[in-house]
C-alpha positions as CSV (number, residue, x, y, z in Angstrom):
1,M,-51.6,52.3,-62.9
2,L,-55.5,51.0,-61.6
3,G,-54.9,47.6,-63.1
4,V,-51.3,47.2,-61.6
5,L,-53.1,48.1,-58.3
6,N,-55.4,45.6,-58.8
7,G,-52.7,43.0,-58.7
8,V,-51.6,44.2,-55.9
9,V,-55.0,43.6,-54.4
10,M,-54.9,39.9,-56.0
11,E,-51.3,39.3,-54.1
12,I,-52.4,41.0,-50.6
13,S,-56.1,38.2,-51.1
14,D,-53.9,35.2,-51.6
15,C,-51.3,35.8,-48.5
16,A,-54.6,35.1,-46.5
17,F,-53.2,37.4,-43.9
18,P,-55.3,36.4,-40.8
19,L,-55.4,40.2,-39.5
20,L,-56.9,41.7,-42.7
21,R,-60.3,42.8,-43.4
22,D,-60.7,44.8,-46.0
23,V,-58.6,46.4,-49.1
24,V,-59.8,49.4,-51.0
25,A,-57.8,50.0,-54.3
26,T,-58.5,53.7,-55.3
27,A,-57.1,56.9,-57.1
28,D,-59.7,58.8,-55.4
29,V,-57.5,61.1,-52.7
30,E,-60.3,61.4,-50.4
31,A,-61.3,57.7,-50.1
32,A,-57.8,56.9,-49.4
33,F,-56.9,59.4,-46.9
34,K,-60.3,59.7,-44.7
35,D,-59.6,58.9,-41.0
36,I,-57.0,56.8,-41.5
37,D,-54.7,56.0,-38.6
38,Y,-51.3,55.2,-40.2
39,A,-50.1,56.0,-43.6
40,F,-47.3,54.5,-45.6
41,L,-46.4,56.8,-48.6
42,V,-44.3,54.5,-50.8
43,G,-45.1,56.6,-54.4
44,A,-42.2,59.4,-55.4
45,M,-40.8,59.9,-58.5
46,P,-37.4,58.0,-58.6
47,R,-34.0,59.8,-59.4
48,R,-33.7,59.2,-63.5
49,E,-30.1,59.0,-65.3
50,G,-29.0,62.7,-65.9
51,M,-31.4,64.1,-63.6
52,E,-30.0,66.6,-61.2
53,R,-31.4,66.7,-57.3
54,K,-33.3,70.1,-57.8
55,D,-35.2,68.5,-60.6
56,L,-36.0,65.4,-58.6
57,L,-37.2,67.8,-55.5
58,R,-39.5,69.7,-57.6
59,A,-40.9,66.3,-59.2
60,N,-41.2,65.4,-55.4
61,V,-43.0,68.3,-54.3
62,G,-45.7,68.2,-56.5
63,I,-46.2,64.5,-55.4
64,F,-45.7,65.2,-51.4
65,K,-47.5,68.2,-51.6
66,V,-51.0,66.7,-52.8
67,Q,-50.4,63.6,-50.1
68,G,-49.6,66.4,-46.9
69,G,-52.6,68.4,-47.9
70,A,-54.6,65.4,-47.9
71,L,-53.2,64.3,-44.4
72,D,-53.9,67.8,-43.4
73,K,-57.5,67.5,-44.5
74,L,-58.6,64.1,-44.4
75,A,-56.3,62.3,-41.7
76,K,-57.0,61.6,-38.4
77,K,-54.9,64.2,-36.4
78,D,-52.9,61.6,-34.8
79,V,-51.9,59.9,-37.8
80,K,-48.6,58.0,-37.9
81,V,-47.2,58.5,-41.3
82,L,-43.6,56.7,-42.6
83,V,-42.4,57.9,-46.2
84,V,-40.6,55.5,-47.9
85,G,-40.5,57.2,-51.5
86,N,-37.0,58.6,-52.1
87,P,-35.4,60.9,-51.2
88,A,-37.7,59.9,-48.1
89,N,-35.9,62.5,-45.3
90,T,-36.7,65.3,-47.5
91,N,-40.0,64.4,-48.9
92,A,-41.2,63.6,-45.2
93,L,-40.2,67.3,-44.7
94,I,-42.2,68.6,-47.6
95,C,-45.2,66.6,-46.6
96,S,-44.9,68.1,-42.9
97,K,-45.3,71.7,-44.8
98,Y,-48.5,70.7,-46.3
99,A,-49.7,68.7,-43.3
100,P,-49.7,72.1,-40.6
101,S,-52.6,70.5,-38.0
102,I,-50.6,67.1,-38.0
103,P,-47.8,66.9,-35.4
104,K,-44.2,67.3,-37.1
105,E,-43.3,64.6,-34.7
106,N,-46.1,62.3,-36.6
107,I,-44.2,62.6,-39.8
108,T,-41.2,60.1,-40.4
109,A,-39.0,58.8,-43.2
110,M,-37.4,55.2,-43.1
111,T,-34.2,54.3,-42.3
112,R,-35.2,51.2,-41.2
113,L,-33.8,49.3,-44.2
114,D,-30.2,50.7,-43.7
115,Q,-30.7,49.3,-40.4
116,N,-31.7,45.8,-41.0
117,R,-28.8,46.2,-43.9
118,A,-26.1,47.2,-41.2
119,L,-27.3,44.6,-38.4
120,A,-27.3,41.6,-41.1
121,Q,-23.7,42.6,-42.2
122,I,-22.3,42.4,-38.3
123,A,-24.2,39.4,-37.7
124,D,-23.0,37.5,-40.5
125,H,-19.4,38.8,-39.7
126,V,-19.4,37.8,-36.0
127,K,-20.8,34.2,-37.5
128,S,-24.2,34.9,-35.2
129,Q,-28.0,36.0,-35.7
130,V,-29.1,39.0,-36.5
131,Q,-31.6,38.8,-33.5
132,N,-28.6,38.5,-31.3
133,V,-27.0,42.2,-32.4
134,R,-28.7,45.4,-31.1
135,K,-27.9,49.2,-30.5
136,L,-26.7,50.1,-34.3
137,I,-27.0,53.8,-35.3
138,I,-28.0,54.7,-38.7
139,W,-27.5,58.8,-38.6
140,G,-28.2,61.7,-41.0
141,N,-29.9,60.8,-44.7
142,H,-30.8,57.6,-46.4
143,S,-28.5,58.1,-49.0
144,N,-25.1,57.2,-49.8
145,T,-23.7,59.8,-46.7
146,Q,-25.7,58.1,-44.3
147,F,-23.6,57.2,-40.9
148,P,-24.3,53.6,-40.2
149,D,-22.4,53.9,-36.7
150,A,-21.2,50.4,-35.0
151,R,-19.7,52.0,-32.0
152,F,-22.4,50.7,-29.4
153,V,-23.3,47.6,-31.1
154,E,-23.6,44.8,-28.3
155,V,-23.3,40.8,-29.5
156,Q,-25.2,37.8,-27.6
157,K,-23.5,34.6,-27.0
158,D,-24.6,32.6,-24.0
159,N,-27.0,34.1,-23.2
160,S,-25.1,37.7,-22.3
161,W,-24.9,40.7,-24.0
162,S,-21.2,42.3,-24.7
163,S,-19.7,45.2,-26.8
164,I,-19.0,44.0,-30.4
165,T,-15.2,45.4,-29.5
166,K,-14.7,42.3,-27.3
167,I,-16.5,39.5,-29.3
168,Q,-14.4,40.5,-32.1
169,H,-12.2,43.8,-32.0
170,D,-12.3,44.7,-35.8
171,E,-12.4,48.4,-36.3
172,K,-11.2,47.9,-40.3
173,F,-14.5,46.0,-40.3
174,L,-16.6,48.6,-38.4
175,K,-15.2,51.6,-39.8
176,E,-13.9,50.8,-43.3
177,Q,-16.2,47.9,-44.7
178,L,-19.8,48.1,-43.1
179,I,-20.1,52.1,-43.5
180,P,-19.8,51.8,-47.5
181,I,-21.6,48.5,-47.7
182,V,-24.7,49.6,-46.5
183,Q,-24.2,53.2,-48.0
184,K,-24.2,51.4,-51.3
185,R,-26.4,48.6,-51.0
186,G,-29.3,50.0,-52.7
187,A,-27.4,50.5,-55.8
188,E,-26.1,47.0,-55.5
189,V,-29.8,45.2,-55.4
190,I,-30.6,47.7,-58.4
191,A,-27.4,46.6,-60.2
192,A,-28.0,42.9,-59.3
193,R,-32.1,42.8,-60.2
194,K,-32.3,45.9,-62.1
195,L,-35.1,47.4,-59.9
196,S,-34.9,48.6,-56.4
197,S,-35.3,47.2,-53.2
198,A,-38.6,45.5,-53.0
199,M,-39.0,42.6,-50.2
200,S,-36.8,44.2,-47.6
201,A,-38.1,47.4,-47.8
202,A,-41.4,46.5,-47.2
203,Q,-40.2,44.2,-44.8
204,A,-38.4,47.3,-43.1
205,A,-41.4,49.6,-43.2
206,A,-43.9,46.7,-41.3
207,D,-41.0,46.7,-38.5
208,H,-40.8,50.4,-38.3
209,M,-44.7,50.8,-37.7
210,R,-44.5,47.7,-35.7
211,D,-42.4,49.1,-33.2
212,W,-43.8,52.9,-33.6
213,F,-47.5,50.9,-32.3
214,H,-45.9,48.3,-30.1
215,G,-42.7,49.9,-28.5
216,T,-38.8,49.1,-28.6
217,K,-37.6,46.0,-26.7
218,K,-35.8,46.8,-23.4
219,D,-32.3,48.3,-23.8
220,D,-32.0,48.5,-27.5
221,W,-33.2,51.3,-29.8
222,I,-34.0,51.6,-33.5
223,S,-33.0,54.2,-36.1
224,M,-36.0,56.2,-37.4
225,A,-35.6,59.7,-39.4
226,V,-37.7,62.2,-37.2
227,V,-37.6,65.8,-37.0
228,S,-34.6,67.8,-35.3
229,K,-35.1,69.8,-32.8
230,G,-31.2,70.4,-32.3
231,E,-30.2,67.4,-31.0
232,Y,-26.4,66.2,-31.5
233,G,-26.1,69.8,-33.1
234,V,-28.4,68.9,-36.1
235,P,-30.2,71.8,-37.5
236,Q,-33.7,72.5,-36.3
237,G,-36.6,71.5,-38.8
238,L,-34.6,68.8,-41.0
239,V,-35.6,65.4,-40.5
240,F,-32.7,63.2,-39.7
241,S,-32.0,59.5,-38.6
242,F,-31.5,59.4,-34.9
243,P,-31.6,56.6,-32.5
244,V,-34.8,56.4,-30.7
245,T,-36.9,54.5,-28.1
246,V,-40.5,54.1,-28.3
247,E,-43.0,54.0,-25.4
248,N,-46.8,54.8,-25.6
249,R,-46.6,55.3,-29.5
250,Q,-44.2,58.0,-28.9
251,W,-41.0,58.1,-30.1
252,K,-37.6,59.8,-28.1
253,I,-34.1,60.3,-29.3
254,V,-31.5,58.6,-26.9
255,P,-29.9,61.3,-25.5
256,D,-26.1,61.7,-24.5
257,L,-24.7,59.4,-26.4
258,P,-20.8,60.3,-26.7
259,I,-19.6,61.6,-30.4
260,D,-16.1,61.2,-30.9
261,D,-13.9,63.2,-33.8
262,F,-14.6,60.2,-36.5
263,A,-18.6,60.2,-35.8
264,R,-18.7,64.1,-35.9
265,E,-16.9,64.3,-39.3
266,K,-19.3,61.8,-40.5
267,I,-22.5,63.3,-39.3
268,Q,-21.7,66.4,-40.6
269,I,-21.0,65.2,-44.0
270,T,-25.0,63.7,-44.3
271,T,-26.3,66.8,-42.3
272,K,-24.7,69.3,-45.0
273,E,-26.5,67.0,-47.8
274,L,-29.8,67.3,-45.8
275,E,-29.4,71.4,-45.7
276,E,-29.0,71.5,-49.3
277,E,-31.8,69.0,-50.4
278,R,-34.0,71.5,-47.9
279,Q,-32.5,74.4,-49.6
280,E,-33.6,73.0,-52.8
281,A,-37.1,71.7,-52.0
282,Q,-37.5,75.2,-50.4
283,A,-37.2,76.8,-53.7
284,A,-39.1,74.2,-55.6
285,T,-42.4,74.8,-53.1
286,E,-41.7,78.8,-53.6
287,S,-42.0,78.0,-57.9
288,Q,-45.3,76.1,-57.6
């Protein structure tokens, strides 16, 4: 794949980014991971037609065992890690297992793409711009069990922020349409372009790391898949998407949000899937 990688290097150069200093294209793990501050782990085994999830997880254990070990041995101990390659939540869990010297809080998975998709859908629905919509939550797994939660969404009109229910009380859209649109968007993109999301995924990865570095906006939060310590009843140790705020490059899960019966059911569904993935990943690690 080095030839393909060199093509990417050409494109990076041709973008003429003002902050870019140097690019090293390598298949050498030590050269890639030595003393890094930030890691975007994009490469993973994609799920192919007819492939069972346990087979997918077994293949990804091999990939993220190597990358986790490289982080543990070579990266700075305060390295910030974003796992993009799917199944991202469980790949992050595997990566963390093999990088015991890196704080678990520093290994995250991406649900920002799902957040961006939902914000864009809501902005279009209320006939506004995406920067005028905030406080959308993605709970759980980056999969079709995720729960895009719009109960707390606020929309800005005439320089004032109001609950979406006051701007446009359309519960059918928020519960029956928005959720499946976001859950199935990735598959829809693949069906349309015969390839998975590229530009939107890259933008979401940049958004995730930018906010982790600079912090979240006042009176807003973002969605990040981070290690659970039991918040909102999510089993400890799962890498689960929560609403978080970021300050001084440390994320914090937004506490004490009310969870109604509808939300609780949706969160339980995605939690169950992540628990099953964890069990299958653990079985795969024991067999390697």
